[in-house]
C-alpha positions as CSV (number, residue, x, y, z in Angstrom):
1,X,0.0,0.0,0.0
2,X,1.3,3.4,-0.9
3,X,1.6,6.6,1.2
4,X,-0.3,9.8,0.2
5,X,2.0,12.8,-0.2
6,X,0.8,16.2,1.0
7,X,2.8,19.3,0.3
8,X,2.8,22.3,2.7
9,X,2.4,25.7,1.1
10,X,5.9,26.6,2.0
11,X,7.4,23.5,0.4
12,X,5.2,23.9,-2.7
13,X,6.2,27.6,-3.0
14,X,9.9,26.8,-2.7
15,X,9.6,24.2,-5.5
16,X,7.7,26.6,-7.7
17,X,10.3,29.3,-7.0
18,X,13.2,27.0,-8.0
19,X,11.4,26.2,-11.3
20,X,10.7,29.8,-12.0
21,X,14.1,31.1,-11.1
22,X,16.1,28.3,-12.9
23,X,14.0,27.3,-15.9
24,X,17.1,25.8,-17.6
25,X,17.1,23.1,-14.9
26,X,13.4,22.1,-15.2
27,X,14.3,18.6,-16.4
28,X,16.6,18.0,-13.4
29,X,13.8,19.2,-11.1
30,X,11.2,17.0,-12.8
31,X,13.5,14.0,-12.4
32,X,14.1,14.8,-8.7
33,X,10.3,15.1,-8.1
34,X,9.7,11.8,-9.7
35,X,12.4,10.2,-7.6
36,X,11.0,11.9,-4.4
37,X,7.5,10.7,-5.2
38,X,8.6,7.1,-5.8
39,X,10.7,7.0,-2.6
40,X,8.1,8.6,-0.4
41,X,5.2,6.6,-1.9
42,X,6.5,3.2,-1.1
43,X,8.7,3.3,2.0
44,X,9.1,6.8,3.5
45,X,10.6,5.4,6.6
46,X,13.8,4.6,4.6
47,X,14.0,8.2,3.1
48,X,17.1,10.1,4.3
49,X,18.0,10.3,7.9
50,X,15.6,10.3,10.9
51,X,15.1,13.5,13.0
52,X,13.0,14.2,16.0
53,X,9.7,12.4,16.1
54,X,8.6,11.1,12.7
55,X,10.6,13.7,10.8
56,X,13.2,12.8,8.2
57,X,15.6,14.8,6.1
58,X,17.0,13.6,2.8
59,X,18.5,14.6,-0.5
60,X,17.0,14.1,-3.9
61,X,18.8,15.6,-7.0
62,X,19.6,19.2,-6.1
63,X,17.1,19.4,-3.2
64,X,17.2,18.8,0.5
65,X,13.8,17.7,1.6
66,X,12.2,17.7,5.1
67,X,9.3,15.4,5.6
68,X,7.0,14.0,8.4
69,X,5.9,10.4,8.1
70,X,2.5,9.7,9.5
71,X,2.4,5.9,9.4
72,X,-1.0,5.5,11.0
73,X,-2.6,7.7,8.3
74,X,-0.3,6.3,5.5
75,X,0.6,9.9,4.7
76,X,3.9,11.8,4.2
77,X,3.9,15.6,4.6
78,X,6.5,17.4,2.7
79,X,7.4,20.2,5.1
80,X,10.3,22.0,3.3
81,X,12.3,21.9,0.1
82,X,15.6,23.7,-0.3
83,X,17.6,24.0,-3.5
84,X,21.2,23.1,-2.4
85,X,23.1,22.4,-5.6
86,X,23.0,21.9,-9.4
87,X,24.2,19.0,-11.3
88,X,26.0,19.7,-14.6
């Protein structure tokens, strides 16, 4: 069974800003989003490193991503997304 993914407004706005500000990298961003969705959808407890409570922080493509895993609800909340690097 998969996990539903819910984006906070801040995370969604940050992703949108990256796409708007760096349009030449939209393919890289799209690939990172697909990978993030795949990883969080099947086993979010293995994503990145654990933090306090049910929070986890990991890297996907050029992004650092902070999520909260709600196992009982089969849901992952994407709390924050930060653009940290570009790949050539």
